[in-house]
VMD Tcl script that builds the backbone (N, CA, C; Angstrom):
set m [mol new atoms 504]
animate dup $m
set s [atomselect $m all]
$s set {name element resname resid chain x y z} {
  {N N MET 1 A -16.508 1.592 31.101}
  {CA C MET 1 A -15.703 0.405 31.010}
  {C C MET 1 A -16.482 -0.433 31.058}
  {N N SER 2 A -16.487 -1.740 30.362}
  {CA C SER 2 A -17.199 -3.116 30.644}
  {C C SER 2 A -16.852 -3.837 31.924}
  {N N THR 3 A -17.998 -4.205 32.418}
  {CA C THR 3 A -17.036 -5.011 33.568}
  {C C THR 3 A -16.568 -6.358 33.711}
  {N N GLU 4 A -16.866 -7.423 31.917}
  {CA C GLU 4 A -16.092 -8.123 31.437}
  {C C GLU 4 A -15.486 -7.728 30.419}
  {N N ALA 5 A -14.487 -7.930 30.502}
  {CA C ALA 5 A -13.576 -7.731 28.998}
  {C C ALA 5 A -13.056 -8.942 28.440}
  {N N VAL 6 A -13.095 -9.123 27.200}
  {CA C VAL 6 A -12.841 -10.146 26.586}
  {C C VAL 6 A -11.099 -10.491 26.711}
  {N N ARG 7 A -11.074 -11.370 26.973}
  {CA C ARG 7 A -9.543 -12.007 26.938}
  {C C ARG 7 A -9.132 -11.153 25.737}
  {N N ARG 8 A -8.210 -11.224 25.142}
  {CA C ARG 8 A -7.404 -10.815 23.856}
  {C C ARG 8 A -5.911 -11.103 23.803}
  {N N THR 9 A -5.486 -11.890 25.253}
  {CA C THR 9 A -4.124 -12.513 25.162}
  {C C THR 9 A -4.299 -14.150 25.173}
  {N N PRO 10 A -3.337 -14.819 25.104}
  {CA C PRO 10 A -3.796 -16.619 25.721}
  {C C PRO 10 A -3.905 -16.438 27.360}
  {N N ALA 11 A -4.499 -17.524 27.762}
  {CA C ALA 11 A -4.680 -17.318 29.193}
  {C C ALA 11 A -3.089 -17.906 29.614}
  {N N PRO 12 A -2.889 -17.518 30.639}
  {CA C PRO 12 A -1.429 -18.279 31.277}
  {C C PRO 12 A -1.471 -19.523 31.526}
  {N N PRO 13 A -0.603 -20.143 31.009}
  {CA C PRO 13 A -0.319 -21.553 31.406}
  {C C PRO 13 A -0.049 -22.241 32.484}
  {N N THR 14 A -0.475 -23.533 32.810}
  {CA C THR 14 A -0.604 -24.398 33.630}
  {C C THR 14 A 0.396 -25.089 34.143}
  {N N GLY 15 A 0.658 -25.347 34.568}
  {CA C GLY 15 A 2.129 -26.227 35.356}
  {C C GLY 15 A 3.244 -25.292 34.621}
  {N N THR 16 A 4.338 -26.265 34.194}
  {CA C THR 16 A 5.062 -25.719 34.418}
  {C C THR 16 A 5.383 -25.171 32.960}
  {N N TYR 17 A 6.495 -23.973 32.902}
  {CA C TYR 17 A 6.633 -23.284 31.817}
  {C C TYR 17 A 7.577 -23.968 30.661}
  {N N ILE 18 A 7.286 -23.198 29.424}
  {CA C ILE 18 A 8.641 -23.947 28.253}
  {C C ILE 18 A 9.668 -23.708 28.803}
  {N N GLY 19 A 10.355 -25.013 28.448}
  {CA C GLY 19 A 11.677 -25.022 28.985}
  {C C GLY 19 A 12.384 -25.328 30.384}
  {N N MET 20 A 11.243 -25.496 31.246}
  {CA C MET 20 A 11.792 -26.170 32.361}
  {C C MET 20 A 12.125 -26.757 32.290}
  {N N PRO 21 A 11.403 -28.001 31.781}
  {CA C PRO 21 A 12.212 -29.361 31.629}
  {C C PRO 21 A 13.709 -29.450 31.405}
  {N N LYS 22 A 14.175 -28.641 30.503}
  {CA C LYS 22 A 15.465 -28.524 29.842}
  {C C LYS 22 A 16.169 -27.763 30.587}
  {N N PHE 23 A 15.597 -26.742 31.624}
  {CA C PHE 23 A 16.240 -26.416 33.104}
  {C C PHE 23 A 17.043 -27.097 33.549}
  {N N ALA 24 A 16.327 -27.830 34.521}
  {CA C ALA 24 A 16.331 -28.761 35.504}
  {C C ALA 24 A 17.548 -29.386 35.014}
  {N N LYS 25 A 17.286 -30.173 33.806}
  {CA C LYS 25 A 18.655 -31.230 33.446}
  {C C LYS 25 A 19.157 -30.588 32.845}
  {N N ASN 26 A 19.274 -29.565 32.668}
  {CA C ASN 26 A 21.109 -28.567 32.752}
  {C C ASN 26 A 21.481 -28.683 33.679}
  {N N ALA 27 A 20.621 -27.958 34.909}
  {CA C ALA 27 A 21.548 -27.994 36.113}
  {C C ALA 27 A 21.524 -28.907 36.532}
  {N N LYS 28 A 21.466 -29.770 36.739}
  {CA C LYS 28 A 21.640 -31.431 37.408}
  {C C LYS 28 A 23.306 -31.265 36.596}
  {N N VAL 29 A 23.357 -31.280 35.652}
  {CA C VAL 29 A 24.748 -31.413 34.605}
  {C C VAL 29 A 25.847 -30.569 35.269}
  {N N GLN 30 A 25.240 -28.865 35.157}
  {CA C GLN 30 A 26.103 -27.991 35.987}
  {C C GLN 30 A 26.676 -28.416 37.039}
  {N N LEU 31 A 26.078 -28.625 38.311}
  {CA C LEU 31 A 26.191 -28.777 39.658}
  {C C LEU 31 A 26.812 -29.907 39.952}
  {N N ALA 32 A 27.229 -30.242 38.921}
  {CA C ALA 32 A 28.398 -31.681 38.869}
  {C C ALA 32 A 29.699 -31.350 39.203}
  {N N ASP 33 A 29.923 -30.069 38.554}
  {CA C ASP 33 A 31.144 -29.351 38.546}
  {C C ASP 33 A 31.539 -28.306 39.923}
  {N N PRO 34 A 32.437 -29.334 40.574}
  {CA C PRO 34 A 32.680 -28.715 42.371}
  {C C PRO 34 A 32.988 -26.759 42.066}
  {N N GLN 35 A 33.556 -26.881 41.263}
  {CA C GLN 35 A 33.865 -25.167 41.543}
  {C C GLN 35 A 32.802 -24.304 40.795}
  {N N LEU 36 A 31.925 -24.305 40.353}
  {CA C LEU 36 A 30.796 -24.073 40.122}
  {C C LEU 36 A 29.328 -23.686 41.490}
  {N N ARG 37 A 29.493 -25.116 41.857}
  {CA C ARG 37 A 28.570 -25.262 43.229}
  {C C ARG 37 A 29.063 -24.032 44.197}
  {N N LYS 38 A 31.006 -24.505 44.145}
  {CA C LYS 38 A 31.343 -23.508 45.264}
  {C C LYS 38 A 31.083 -21.728 45.168}
  {N N ASN 39 A 31.080 -21.417 43.744}
  {CA C ASN 39 A 31.317 -20.182 43.099}
  {C C ASN 39 A 29.270 -19.850 43.769}
  {N N LEU 40 A 28.432 -20.627 43.630}
  {CA C LEU 40 A 27.309 -20.378 43.774}
  {C C LEU 40 A 27.119 -20.047 44.893}
  {N N ARG 41 A 27.635 -21.286 45.656}
  {CA C ARG 41 A 26.863 -21.162 47.118}
  {C C ARG 41 A 27.594 -19.803 47.704}
  {N N LYS 42 A 28.985 -19.680 47.600}
  {CA C LYS 42 A 29.511 -18.263 48.100}
  {C C LYS 42 A 28.330 -16.758 47.632}
  {N N ALA 43 A 28.282 -16.897 46.381}
  {CA C ALA 43 A 27.092 -15.738 45.311}
  {C C ALA 43 A 25.762 -15.784 46.518}
  {N N THR 44 A 25.156 -16.930 46.499}
  {CA C THR 44 A 23.895 -17.005 46.932}
  {C C THR 44 A 24.461 -16.966 48.355}
  {N N GLY 45 A 25.007 -17.006 49.406}
  {CA C GLY 45 A 25.067 -16.762 51.025}
  {C C GLY 45 A 25.181 -15.265 51.394}
  {N N THR 46 A 25.784 -14.491 49.928}
  {CA C THR 46 A 26.363 -13.411 49.799}
  {C C THR 46 A 25.061 -12.509 49.964}
  {N N ILE 47 A 24.249 -12.657 48.787}
  {CA C ILE 47 A 23.041 -12.397 48.526}
  {C C ILE 47 A 22.239 -11.790 49.891}
  {N N ARG 48 A 21.991 -13.559 50.269}
  {CA C ARG 48 A 20.906 -13.491 51.095}
  {C C ARG 48 A 21.538 -13.129 52.277}
  {N N ALA 49 A 22.717 -12.557 52.981}
  {CA C ALA 49 A 23.227 -11.869 53.994}
  {C C ALA 49 A 22.732 -10.385 53.963}
  {N N LYS 50 A 22.897 -10.043 52.501}
  {CA C LYS 50 A 22.656 -8.556 51.987}
  {C C LYS 50 A 21.179 -8.335 52.791}
  {N N ARG 51 A 20.404 -9.928 52.229}
  {CA C ARG 51 A 18.772 -9.519 51.596}
  {C C ARG 51 A 18.327 -9.209 53.554}
  {N N VAL 52 A 18.911 -10.027 54.175}
  {CA C VAL 52 A 18.886 -10.368 55.768}
  {C C VAL 52 A 18.840 -8.459 56.361}
  {N N ALA 53 A 20.349 -8.131 56.091}
  {CA C ALA 53 A 20.401 -6.998 56.645}
  {C C ALA 53 A 19.969 -5.561 56.140}
  {N N ARG 54 A 19.032 -6.271 54.941}
  {CA C ARG 54 A 18.219 -4.851 54.130}
  {C C ARG 54 A 17.068 -4.761 55.030}
  {N N VAL 55 A 16.080 -6.302 55.210}
  {CA C VAL 55 A 15.295 -6.881 56.048}
  {C C VAL 55 A 15.467 -5.741 57.282}
  {N N ALA 56 A 16.011 -5.868 57.902}
  {CA C ALA 56 A 16.460 -5.645 59.017}
  {C C ALA 56 A 16.466 -3.922 59.206}
  {N N GLU 57 A 16.592 -3.124 58.460}
  {CA C GLU 57 A 16.204 -1.769 58.734}
  {C C GLU 57 A 14.539 -1.443 58.194}
  {N N VAL 58 A 14.038 -1.889 57.838}
  {CA C VAL 58 A 12.888 -1.714 57.774}
  {C C VAL 58 A 11.923 -2.322 58.713}
  {N N PRO 59 A 11.289 -2.034 59.893}
  {CA C PRO 59 A 10.250 -2.734 60.319}
  {C C PRO 59 A 8.738 -3.055 60.396}
  {N N GLU 60 A 8.571 -2.231 59.323}
  {CA C GLU 60 A 7.498 -3.128 58.402}
  {C C GLU 60 A 7.761 -4.259 57.337}
  {N N TRP 61 A 8.639 -4.558 56.966}
  {CA C TRP 61 A 9.238 -5.609 55.831}
  {C C TRP 61 A 8.083 -6.200 55.032}
  {N N GLU 62 A 7.593 -7.358 56.382}
  {CA C GLU 62 A 6.929 -8.045 56.048}
  {C C GLU 62 A 5.398 -7.670 55.610}
  {N N GLU 63 A 5.007 -6.544 55.952}
  {CA C GLU 63 A 3.665 -5.761 55.545}
  {C C GLU 63 A 4.044 -5.275 54.241}
  {N N LEU 64 A 4.780 -5.046 54.016}
  {CA C LEU 64 A 5.602 -4.488 52.889}
  {C C LEU 64 A 5.119 -5.731 51.902}
  {N N ARG 65 A 6.313 -6.171 51.981}
  {CA C ARG 65 A 6.244 -7.539 51.019}
  {C C ARG 65 A 4.696 -8.238 50.397}
  {N N LEU 66 A 3.960 -8.554 51.989}
  {CA C LEU 66 A 2.652 -9.258 51.685}
  {C C LEU 66 A 1.955 -7.948 50.977}
  {N N ALA 67 A 2.119 -6.841 50.772}
  {CA C ALA 67 A 1.100 -6.130 50.141}
  {C C ALA 67 A 1.588 -5.995 48.328}
  {N N GLY 68 A 2.963 -5.746 48.272}
  {CA C GLY 68 A 3.818 -6.111 47.224}
  {C C GLY 68 A 3.036 -7.423 46.592}
  {N N GLU 69 A 3.456 -8.409 47.185}
  {CA C GLU 69 A 2.959 -9.145 46.399}
  {C C GLU 69 A 1.326 -10.073 45.791}
  {N N ALA 70 A 0.699 -8.818 46.924}
  {CA C ALA 70 A -0.925 -8.983 46.455}
  {C C ALA 70 A -1.138 -8.028 46.090}
  {N N ILE 71 A -0.253 -7.272 45.319}
  {CA C ILE 71 A -0.689 -6.141 44.456}
  {C C ILE 71 A 0.089 -6.992 42.634}
  {N N LYS 72 A 1.119 -7.523 43.112}
  {CA C LYS 72 A 1.581 -8.811 41.885}
  {C C LYS 72 A 0.207 -9.544 41.488}
  {N N ASN 73 A 0.089 -10.413 42.404}
  {CA C ASN 73 A -0.936 -11.135 42.080}
  {C C ASN 73 A -2.347 -10.848 41.744}
  {N N ARG 74 A -2.752 -9.462 42.177}
  {CA C ARG 74 A -3.834 -8.987 41.455}
  {C C ARG 74 A -3.931 -8.365 40.037}
  {N N THR 75 A -2.622 -7.880 39.934}
  {CA C THR 75 A -2.136 -7.596 38.476}
  {C C THR 75 A -2.480 -8.453 37.313}
  {N N LEU 76 A -1.648 -9.758 37.892}
  {CA C LEU 76 A -1.797 -11.102 37.132}
  {C C LEU 76 A -3.091 -11.809 36.694}
  {N N ARG 77 A -3.811 -11.545 38.139}
  {CA C ARG 77 A -5.340 -11.985 37.415}
  {C C ARG 77 A -5.866 -11.225 36.299}
  {N N HIS 78 A -5.833 -9.967 36.340}
  {CA C HIS 78 A -6.805 -9.235 35.594}
  {C C HIS 78 A -5.693 -8.685 34.529}
  {N N LEU 79 A -4.316 -9.075 34.370}
  {CA C LEU 79 A -3.392 -9.047 33.244}
  {C C LEU 79 A -4.147 -8.687 31.904}
  {N N ASP 80 A -5.377 -9.380 31.247}
  {CA C ASP 80 A -5.461 -9.245 30.218}
  {C C ASP 80 A -6.298 -7.858 29.947}
  {N N THR 81 A -7.003 -7.109 31.711}
  {CA C THR 81 A -7.630 -6.530 31.191}
  {C C THR 81 A -6.856 -4.950 31.141}
  {N N TYR 82 A -5.480 -5.266 31.985}
  {CA C TYR 82 A -4.575 -4.339 32.017}
  {C C TYR 82 A -3.987 -3.974 30.529}
  {N N LEU 83 A -3.749 -4.973 30.036}
  {CA C LEU 83 A -3.177 -4.894 29.022}
  {C C LEU 83 A -4.534 -4.508 27.350}
  {N N THR 84 A -5.283 -4.528 27.583}
  {CA C THR 84 A -6.200 -3.962 26.502}
  {C C THR 84 A -6.175 -2.407 26.921}
  {N N GLN 85 A -6.335 -2.021 28.325}
  {CA C GLN 85 A -6.130 -0.136 28.902}
  {C C GLN 85 A -4.994 0.151 27.880}
  {N N LEU 86 A -4.232 -0.690 28.701}
  {CA C LEU 86 A -2.737 0.297 27.684}
  {C C LEU 86 A -2.565 -0.167 26.132}
  {N N GLU 87 A -3.033 -0.925 25.473}
  {CA C GLU 87 A -3.422 -0.778 24.106}
  {C C GLU 87 A -4.230 0.551 23.974}
  {N N GLU 88 A -5.261 0.669 24.345}
  {CA C GLU 88 A -6.317 1.627 24.275}
  {C C GLU 88 A -5.335 3.408 24.474}
  {N N SER 89 A -4.246 3.481 25.081}
  {CA C SER 89 A -4.068 4.200 25.743}
  {C C SER 89 A -2.872 4.344 24.833}
  {N N LEU 90 A -2.038 3.698 24.253}
  {CA C LEU 90 A -1.147 3.673 23.767}
  {C C LEU 90 A -1.580 3.882 21.885}
  {N N VAL 91 A -2.974 3.565 21.637}
  {CA C VAL 91 A -3.369 3.991 20.078}
  {C C VAL 91 A -3.739 5.223 20.423}
  {N N ARG 92 A -4.459 5.990 21.456}
  {CA C ARG 92 A -4.737 6.752 21.568}
  {C C ARG 92 A -3.820 7.836 21.117}
  {N N ASN 93 A -2.160 7.493 21.580}
  {CA C ASN 93 A -1.706 8.229 21.505}
  {C C ASN 93 A -0.382 8.250 20.323}
  {N N GLY 94 A -0.740 7.564 19.551}
  {CA C GLY 94 A -0.410 7.696 17.984}
  {C C GLY 94 A 0.258 5.897 17.592}
  {N N ALA 95 A 0.661 4.997 18.806}
  {CA C ALA 95 A 1.387 4.014 18.513}
  {C C ALA 95 A 0.359 2.878 17.978}
  {N N LYS 96 A 0.995 2.045 17.291}
  {CA C LYS 96 A 0.575 0.785 16.630}
  {C C LYS 96 A 0.831 -0.480 17.723}
  {N N VAL 97 A 0.062 -0.927 18.171}
  {CA C VAL 97 A -0.386 -2.399 19.057}
  {C C VAL 97 A -0.449 -3.471 17.938}
  {N N HIS 98 A 0.536 -4.628 18.630}
  {CA C HIS 98 A 0.293 -5.812 17.964}
  {C C HIS 98 A 0.318 -7.223 18.825}
  {N N TRP 99 A -0.929 -7.697 18.616}
  {CA C TRP 99 A -1.131 -9.041 19.751}
  {C C TRP 99 A -0.079 -10.378 18.682}
  {N N ALA 100 A 0.303 -11.248 19.515}
  {CA C ALA 100 A 0.955 -12.089 18.523}
  {C C ALA 100 A 0.547 -13.411 20.286}
  {N N ARG 101 A -0.288 -14.050 19.897}
  {CA C ARG 101 A -0.017 -15.346 20.473}
  {C C ARG 101 A 0.786 -16.191 21.061}
  {N N ASP 102 A 2.312 -16.470 20.177}
  {CA C ASP 102 A 3.249 -17.231 20.596}
  {C C ASP 102 A 4.461 -16.669 20.076}
  {N N ALA 103 A 5.864 -17.200 20.401}
  {CA C ALA 103 A 6.535 -16.366 19.842}
  {C C ALA 103 A 7.214 -16.394 18.381}
  {N N GLU 104 A 6.270 -17.197 17.357}
  {CA C GLU 104 A 6.811 -17.561 16.365}
  {C C GLU 104 A 5.322 -16.450 15.219}
  {N N GLU 105 A 4.315 -15.729 16.076}
  {CA C GLU 105 A 3.766 -15.314 15.821}
  {C C GLU 105 A 4.385 -13.542 15.863}
  {N N ALA 106 A 4.751 -13.417 17.275}
  {CA C ALA 106 A 5.331 -12.598 17.095}
  {C C ALA 106 A 6.416 -11.764 16.308}
  {N N ASN 107 A 7.229 -13.605 16.307}
  {CA C ASN 107 A 8.802 -12.776 14.815}
  {C C ASN 107 A 7.958 -12.591 13.788}
  {N N ALA 108 A 6.844 -13.109 13.580}
  {CA C ALA 108 A 6.623 -13.064 12.053}
  {C C ALA 108 A 5.843 -11.994 11.647}
  {N N ILE 109 A 5.351 -11.177 12.775}
  {CA C ILE 109 A 4.681 -9.700 13.203}
  {C C ILE 109 A 5.976 -8.553 12.639}
  {N N VAL 110 A 7.126 -8.729 13.451}
  {CA C VAL 110 A 8.168 -8.369 13.562}
  {C C VAL 110 A 9.009 -7.975 12.116}
  {N N VAL 111 A 8.867 -9.490 11.526}
  {CA C VAL 111 A 9.522 -9.415 10.337}
  {C C VAL 111 A 9.118 -8.739 9.123}
  {N N ALA 112 A 7.100 -9.064 9.354}
  {CA C ALA 112 A 6.513 -8.373 8.309}
  {C C ALA 112 A 6.701 -6.858 8.143}
  {N N GLU 113 A 6.550 -6.159 9.883}
  {CA C GLU 113 A 7.014 -4.348 9.858}
  {C C GLU 113 A 8.709 -3.805 9.367}
  {N N ARG 114 A 9.323 -4.895 9.862}
  {CA C ARG 114 A 10.921 -4.900 8.731}
  {C C ARG 114 A 10.541 -4.376 7.249}
  {N N ASP 115 A 10.027 -5.474 6.531}
  {CA C ASP 115 A 10.183 -5.572 5.421}
  {C C ASP 115 A 9.425 -4.515 4.775}
  {N N ALA 116 A 8.417 -4.063 5.571}
  {CA C ALA 116 A 7.276 -2.800 5.474}
  {C C ALA 116 A 8.095 -1.847 5.346}
  {N N VAL 117 A 9.006 -1.357 6.194}
  {CA C VAL 117 A 9.580 -0.458 6.504}
  {C C VAL 117 A 10.977 0.109 5.296}
  {N N GLU 118 A 11.484 -1.287 5.425}
  {CA C GLU 118 A 12.744 -1.393 4.083}
  {C C GLU 118 A 11.875 -1.264 2.984}
  {N N ALA 119 A 10.737 -0.866 2.377}
  {CA C ALA 119 A 9.671 -1.371 1.496}
  {C C ALA 119 A 9.611 -0.280 1.022}
  {N N LYS 120 A 9.312 0.681 2.507}
  {CA C LYS 120 A 9.221 2.468 2.163}
  {C C LYS 120 A 10.599 3.006 2.176}
  {N N ALA 121 A 11.205 2.584 2.167}
  {CA C ALA 121 A 12.627 3.011 3.014}
  {C C ALA 121 A 13.138 3.208 1.141}
  {N N LYS 122 A 12.775 2.429 0.210}
  {CA C LYS 122 A 13.018 1.972 -0.985}
  {C C LYS 122 A 12.969 2.334 -1.821}
  {N N GLN 123 A 11.519 3.012 -1.660}
  {CA C GLN 123 A 10.199 3.783 -2.418}
  {C C GLN 123 A 10.934 5.069 -1.788}
  {N N ARG 124 A 11.276 5.660 -0.675}
  {CA C ARG 124 A 11.237 7.037 -0.508}
  {C C ARG 124 A 12.979 7.293 -1.245}
  {N N SER 125 A 13.995 6.391 -1.318}
  {CA C SER 125 A 15.035 6.309 -1.570}
  {C C SER 125 A 14.837 5.867 -3.487}
  {N N ALA 126 A 14.259 5.848 -4.139}
  {CA C ALA 126 A 14.136 5.692 -5.592}
  {C C ALA 126 A 13.283 6.761 -5.838}
  {N N LYS 127 A 12.512 7.521 -4.910}
  {CA C LYS 127 A 11.760 8.996 -5.248}
  {C C LYS 127 A 13.004 9.833 -4.958}
  {N N ALA 128 A 13.462 9.636 -4.259}
  {CA C ALA 128 A 14.885 11.190 -3.944}
  {C C ALA 128 A 15.756 10.860 -5.220}
  {N N ALA 129 A 16.180 9.997 -5.758}
  {CA C ALA 129 A 16.930 9.457 -6.863}
  {C C ALA 129 A 16.455 10.346 -8.361}
  {N N ALA 130 A 15.487 9.502 -8.050}
  {CA C ALA 130 A 14.239 10.326 -9.239}
  {C C ALA 130 A 14.571 12.103 -8.978}
  {N N THR 131 A 13.971 12.499 -7.853}
  {CA C THR 131 A 13.734 14.247 -7.859}
  {C C THR 131 A 15.662 14.966 -8.398}
  {N N ARG 132 A 16.890 13.850 -7.314}
  {CA C ARG 132 A 17.785 14.801 -7.890}
  {C C ARG 132 A 18.284 14.602 -9.063}
  {N N ALA 133 A 17.335 13.479 -10.024}
  {CA C ALA 133 A 18.042 13.224 -11.497}
  {C C ALA 133 A 17.233 14.461 -12.234}
  {N N ALA 134 A 16.149 15.088 -11.688}
  {CA C ALA 134 A 15.061 16.054 -12.816}
  {C C ALA 134 A 15.561 16.873 -12.189}
  {N N THR 135 A 16.449 17.777 -10.900}
  {CA C THR 135 A 16.458 18.952 -10.546}
  {C C THR 135 A 18.046 18.951 -11.156}
  {N N LEU 136 A 18.972 18.026 -11.278}
  {CA C LEU 136 A 20.069 18.077 -12.087}
  {C C LEU 136 A 19.713 18.268 -13.986}
  {N N ALA 137 A 18.596 17.848 -14.227}
  {CA C ALA 137 A 18.811 17.921 -15.875}
  {C C ALA 137 A 17.845 19.569 -15.821}
  {N N ARG 138 A 17.525 20.050 -14.977}
  {CA C ARG 138 A 17.095 21.082 -14.983}
  {C C ARG 138 A 18.000 22.442 -15.191}
  {N N GLU 139 A 19.695 21.838 -13.792}
  {CA C GLU 139 A 20.395 22.713 -13.238}
  {C C GLU 139 A 20.955 22.661 -15.153}
  {N N ALA 140 A 21.039 21.370 -15.556}
  {CA C ALA 140 A 21.946 21.193 -17.070}
  {C C ALA 140 A 21.414 22.502 -17.896}
  {N N GLU 141 A 20.152 22.101 -18.239}
  {CA C GLU 141 A 19.470 23.206 -19.091}
  {C C GLU 141 A 19.470 24.481 -18.663}
  {N N VAL 142 A 19.550 24.639 -17.530}
  {CA C VAL 142 A 20.078 26.465 -16.908}
  {C C VAL 142 A 21.390 26.935 -17.635}
  {N N GLU 143 A 21.476 25.852 -17.355}
  {CA C GLU 143 A 23.077 26.582 -17.557}
  {C C GLU 143 A 23.670 26.601 -19.368}
  {N N LYS 144 A 23.004 25.697 -20.132}
  {CA C LYS 144 A 23.179 25.007 -21.384}
  {C C LYS 144 A 22.839 26.871 -21.451}
  {N N ALA 145 A 21.536 27.101 -21.549}
  {CA C ALA 145 A 20.737 28.091 -22.073}
  {C C ALA 145 A 21.470 29.417 -21.272}
  {N N ALA 146 A 21.900 29.718 -20.383}
  {CA C ALA 146 A 22.914 31.097 -20.018}
  {C C ALA 146 A 24.287 30.967 -20.703}
  {N N LEU 147 A 25.044 29.775 -21.166}
  {CA C LEU 147 A 25.747 29.674 -21.759}
  {C C LEU 147 A 26.063 29.956 -23.259}
  {N N LYS 148 A 24.355 29.570 -23.508}
  {CA C LYS 148 A 23.987 29.687 -24.961}
  {C C LYS 148 A 24.076 31.598 -25.401}
  {N N SER 149 A 23.055 31.880 -23.964}
  {CA C SER 149 A 23.148 33.706 -24.303}
  {C C SER 149 A 24.333 34.269 -23.826}
  {N N ALA 150 A 25.456 33.649 -23.377}
  {CA C ALA 150 A 26.376 34.584 -23.072}
  {C C ALA 150 A 27.592 34.375 -24.215}
  {N N THR 151 A 27.126 33.473 -25.272}
  {CA C THR 151 A 27.988 32.880 -26.094}
  {C C THR 151 A 27.887 33.736 -27.531}
  {N N CYS 152 A 28.931 34.478 -28.467}
  {CA C CYS 152 A 28.500 34.856 -29.669}
  {C C CYS 152 A 28.045 33.607 -30.832}
  {N N PRO 153 A 26.488 33.756 -31.363}
  {CA C PRO 153 A 26.651 32.823 -32.394}
  {C C PRO 153 A 27.307 32.958 -33.781}
  {N N ASP 154 A 28.033 33.884 -33.798}
  {CA C ASP 154 A 29.057 33.536 -34.667}
  {C C ASP 154 A 30.079 33.623 -34.377}
  {N N CYS 155 A 30.982 33.431 -33.668}
  {CA C CYS 155 A 32.422 33.681 -33.212}
  {C C CYS 155 A 32.648 32.279 -32.095}
  {N N PHE 156 A 31.768 32.357 -31.686}
  {CA C PHE 156 A 31.099 30.718 -30.488}
  {C C PHE 156 A 32.210 31.469 -29.321}
  {N N GLN 157 A 32.655 32.520 -28.741}
  {CA C GLN 157 A 33.563 32.886 -27.959}
  {C C GLN 157 A 32.562 33.630 -26.976}
  {N N LEU 158 A 33.292 33.356 -25.512}
  {CA C LEU 158 A 32.056 33.993 -24.602}
  {C C LEU 158 A 31.801 35.497 -24.656}
  {N N ARG 159 A 30.813 36.407 -24.640}
  {CA C ARG 159 A 31.234 37.629 -24.818}
  {C C ARG 159 A 31.386 38.309 -23.000}
  {N N ALA 160 A 31.932 39.554 -23.549}
  {CA C ALA 160 A 32.386 40.075 -21.962}
  {C C ALA 160 A 30.689 40.263 -21.445}
  {N N ALA 161 A 31.119 41.064 -20.319}
  {CA C ALA 161 A 29.971 41.695 -19.406}
  {C C ALA 161 A 29.040 42.437 -20.175}
  {N N SER 162 A 29.732 43.253 -21.230}
  {CA C SER 162 A 29.262 44.378 -21.882}
  {C C SER 162 A 28.389 43.610 -23.078}
  {N N GLY 163 A 28.150 42.760 -23.214}
  {CA C GLY 163 A 27.664 41.735 -24.236}
  {C C GLY 163 A 28.381 42.021 -25.437}
  {N N VAL 164 A 29.899 41.637 -25.816}
  {CA C VAL 164 A 30.958 42.254 -26.819}
  {C C VAL 164 A 31.735 41.453 -26.937}
  {N N CYS 165 A 31.846 40.587 -27.699}
  {CA C CYS 165 A 32.772 39.445 -28.136}
  {C C CYS 165 A 33.930 39.753 -29.070}
  {N N GLY 166 A 34.590 38.759 -29.403}
  {CA C GLY 166 A 36.257 39.517 -30.012}
  {C C GLY 166 A 35.891 39.854 -31.782}
  {N N CYS 167 A 34.880 39.070 -32.126}
  {CA C CYS 167 A 34.212 39.357 -33.791}
  {C C CYS 167 A 33.119 40.757 -33.744}
  {N N ASP 168 A 32.550 41.413 -33.053}
  {CA C ASP 168 A 32.517 42.504 -32.857}
  {C C ASP 168 A 33.095 43.769 -33.575}
}
mol reanalyze $m
mol bondsrecalc $m
mol representation Tube
mol addrep $m
């Protein structure tokens, strides 16, 4: 494995994430509702109380929290490397991996894949219909030949199992 991987994903954004200004604006409007504020205060208090109780049960909680934070930060710093390793593993096991720069490109990939699957399904359906039609035609020919051999050419009556008909 090379020590310097080529970034195949966009660099993480700096500053605020997409949609954050909308969230702040909407939150300000929603928090003007007194009932919503009361519900939020109660829910937050309940969650915090439960967290405090769980933290008290684990003596090395802070060390574990710091270790988890370090793992998360390292993973995010090297996310491009881990994603490349994941892609290689998935491809090695038969998966198809797509890379997209943004949501628009990801949506285009999904639509193209869906269209390809639908086209393949239509081809299979058409091929199955043609095969079924050919099978029915062969069966009709076999039945016609069997009927012809079982019918008397003189009186067109069905012959008995012995091969004798009514005109014999």
